[in-house]
N, C-alpha and C positions, 0 to 999 in steps of 0.2 A: 742731453748732450754730449757731443763728441768727446769723451773724457781721454784725449792724449797725456801721456804720463808727464811731456812738457808743457802743459798747459795752464796755467797759475792767473790767477786772479789777485791783484794789487788795488787796494782802498787808498786813496790819497785824502786824507782827512776820515778820520774815525768817533764820528758820532753818533746820534740817536737812529739814524737813517741806515748810515753805514752797518751799524750792528744788526739793525732788522735785516738787511740784506745777508749778513753774514749768519745770521741764524737759521734763515729762510735757505742759504745754499747746503748747511748743513744738514737741517733737517730733511733736505730733499735727496741728502746725498749726493749734489753736484760736482762737489770740490772735497777731497779728502783737507782737512784742518792745514796739512804741511803745506799745501799749495795756496794758502791764501796770507796774503802778507798786508798789511795794516800800516800806515805812515801817519803819524800825527803830531804836531806843536806839542801836545800833552804827552810827557812820558805815563801820567800815573795813568791817562786815559787807554795806553796800550797793554800796561800792565793787567790793568781791571779787563781788558779781551780777550789777552795771552790766559789768564786764570779760566777766565767763561768759557775759553772756546778752544782754548789749544792752538791759536792759529802764531803765525810769524811776525815778529817786528821788524820793522824796517831803521836804521839810523835816520832815514832821511828820505823827503821824497824820491829825491833820486836814484835813490835804492830802491825803495819800490819799485817805481815807473821801469827801472833796468828788470827787474824780475818778474814782472807780469806778461804775461800776453793779453789779458782782458786789464784794463785799466777803468777801476771805478772814480770819476772826479767828484768828491764829497762835500768840500769846502763850500764855507760862505760865498755868496756870487763876489761879493768884490774882491775875495782873494783870487779869485779863478784866473784872471790872467795874470798875475805875477808869479801864480804857481807854473804856468805852461811855460812862462819864459824859463823855468828852473828846466821842467821838465822834457820840454818840448824835444830836444833831441834826441831821447831817450824811446821816444812814439812810434818811428818810424811804421808803418806798416802792421800798426796793433790798433785793436778796438779799444774807442776810448768812449765811455757811456757818461756823460754828464748828468747828477740830480739836480745841479744848481740854477735856481730857478731864475727866468728872465736872461739869461743871457746864450743868445742865439748861436745858431750852430755856423752861421757864416762868421762871426767873430772868433769861434772855436778854431775853425778850421784855417782861419788866416794865423793866427797864433800858433798854428802846428804847420803851415807852410801846404795844407793840403795833401800831410804826410802819411795820416792815419785815417781811419774808419771812424765817423764819429756820429753818436748816436743820443740824442736829447730826451731826457723821461721825466715826467711829473708823474711823481708818486704822491702817495696820500701819507697821513701818519697813520691811520690801520694798519699800514705795512708792521708796526709793531708787537701787532698781534696776529702776522700773516695773515690778513684779510682785509689787505689793499687793494687799491685801481690805481694802476700804472698806464700810461698813454708815453708809445715811443715816436720819436718822430726822425726821420733818418736823414744823415748826408749822403751824398752822390755816391760815396767809394763804399757802401754799406755792403757785402756779400749776402746770398740767402745762407750761408753758410753764421755768418755771424749776428743777422737779426735771429736765426733760432737759438744763437746763442744768448742773445741778449733777452731772448721773452724767454726762456728757459730760468733764467736769473731771476727774473722779477716775477715771473709765474711763480717761483718759489715761495714769495712773499703774498701773493695776492692773485689777481685777474689782471691781462695782459691787452691793450690795442695798441692799434697803429694807425698815427694820422698824420696830416700836414702839418708844421710847425706852426702856419698859422692860425689854427684851432688849439695851441697849450693855453693862452690866454683865459678860453670858454673853460679847456678842462681844469685851470687853477681855479676860475669861480664855481665850478661846481663840485668836482669830487676834490680838488684841494684844500677849499673852502668848507668842503660841505661837513666832514664831522664836526665842527665846530656848532655849524647851524641845526644839525640832529642834536649834539650835549643842549641846545637851549630848547629843542623840541621836548627831550625826557625831563630835562629839568621844568617845563612849563606843566606837563601830564602829570610829573609827583607832586608839584605843588597843588596841583587838582586835587589829587586823591587826598592830600593831605587837611586841604580845606574839607573835605567832605568826610572825614573824621577818621580816615589811614594814618596807623602810625607813621614817623618819616623814614624810616628805613624800609620797611614795607610797601611804602608806596614808590620808594625810589627804585625796590628791587623788581615789583610787576612792571614800574614804566618801561625799565632797561629792557626785561625779558620781552615785553610786549614788541619793541622797535625790533630786536632782535630776531624773535619768532616771523614779524612781518616780513622782513629785509628777507629771510631764508625762505617764506613760502613763495614770494613774489620769486625769487631766481632758481629756484626748482619747479613751479608749476610751470614757469615762461607765461605766463598770461599778463595782460595789462593792467596796470595796477587799477581802473577803472572797473574792471570785470570784478576781481578779487574785492574791492569798495562795496560793491553794490549785492555781492555775497554773505557780506555781514551785515548790512544795513537793510534789515526788513522793515516793510511798509510801514508806519507808525511806530516805530520799534524806538531804543535808548539809542543806537549809533547813528540812525538819521537824526535824531534832534541834537544830537552833539556834531553833526556835521553842517548841520543848518547853522550852529553858532561858528563854526570855523570861517563859512562863507562869509558869514555876515561881518565880522571881524578882520578879515581882508586875508587870512592865514595864507592863502595859495599865491595870493599877488604880494604878501612879503617876501615870501621863499623864492618868487620870480626876482623879486628886485633884490634879494640878497645877492643872487646868483651875478645879475646882470651886473652890482655895484664890484662884487668883487673882481670880475671881469674888467670892467671898466680900469680898478687900479692897479690889476697885472700888467693891462697894458701902458699906463703911465710909467708905472716902475720899470719896466721893460727899456721903453725912450731913454730913462734916466742913465741906461747904463751903456746906452749905445755913443 
């Protein structure tokens, strides 16, 4: 990222996702703490962030919007439009990044009178441990330099992809909702271990580490998951016996259906906000 002395980043809304981004930015040394500004309806929340990260607190959204060159919209979707009514005049020519689910770029641009560059981002909860997945969709005014800034910011909390906005509902269904699906899988694997005699804490730790390790193995090998599955599953062995049961009970189909259902619901919620 081009770290000009005048470049500052302002967070309008200081919830968990904003905190994750702030943590990532500081860990990656993208901005010094003095150039990070946060505004929030809760003064207590601002005090917590100032104490943890030594960032600046703004007295209002308008003040934060004036101070920042890059603006992160981190409020609930229902609050986005009233917020933009407040701060729109201060965002001319600035990069505005929204992580509010279901609020389309066109609606954001209309509120800003097309005077800002808008990027809509769908991150996920794993950003809280700097291992997130974030997909970026670009408005018409976004420059290559602004995209680079946005990818640096979200790259500090995980991995990033750039896709058309029409695919964000599918992204929501897969990576947005996905951490919860994986938690169910870990919980079920641990329960299986307990039923086979393992202590509760050991079973949960083993299941968690197994899922973490499998994901890391897949990412670093860049192999197809089917190839790694076959690597573990010896003919006539324990793994193939377990895989047979997963197929019998429709686990694969259940995960596909879960992503499809979450995607459908994301589309429904998006239509309600339009």
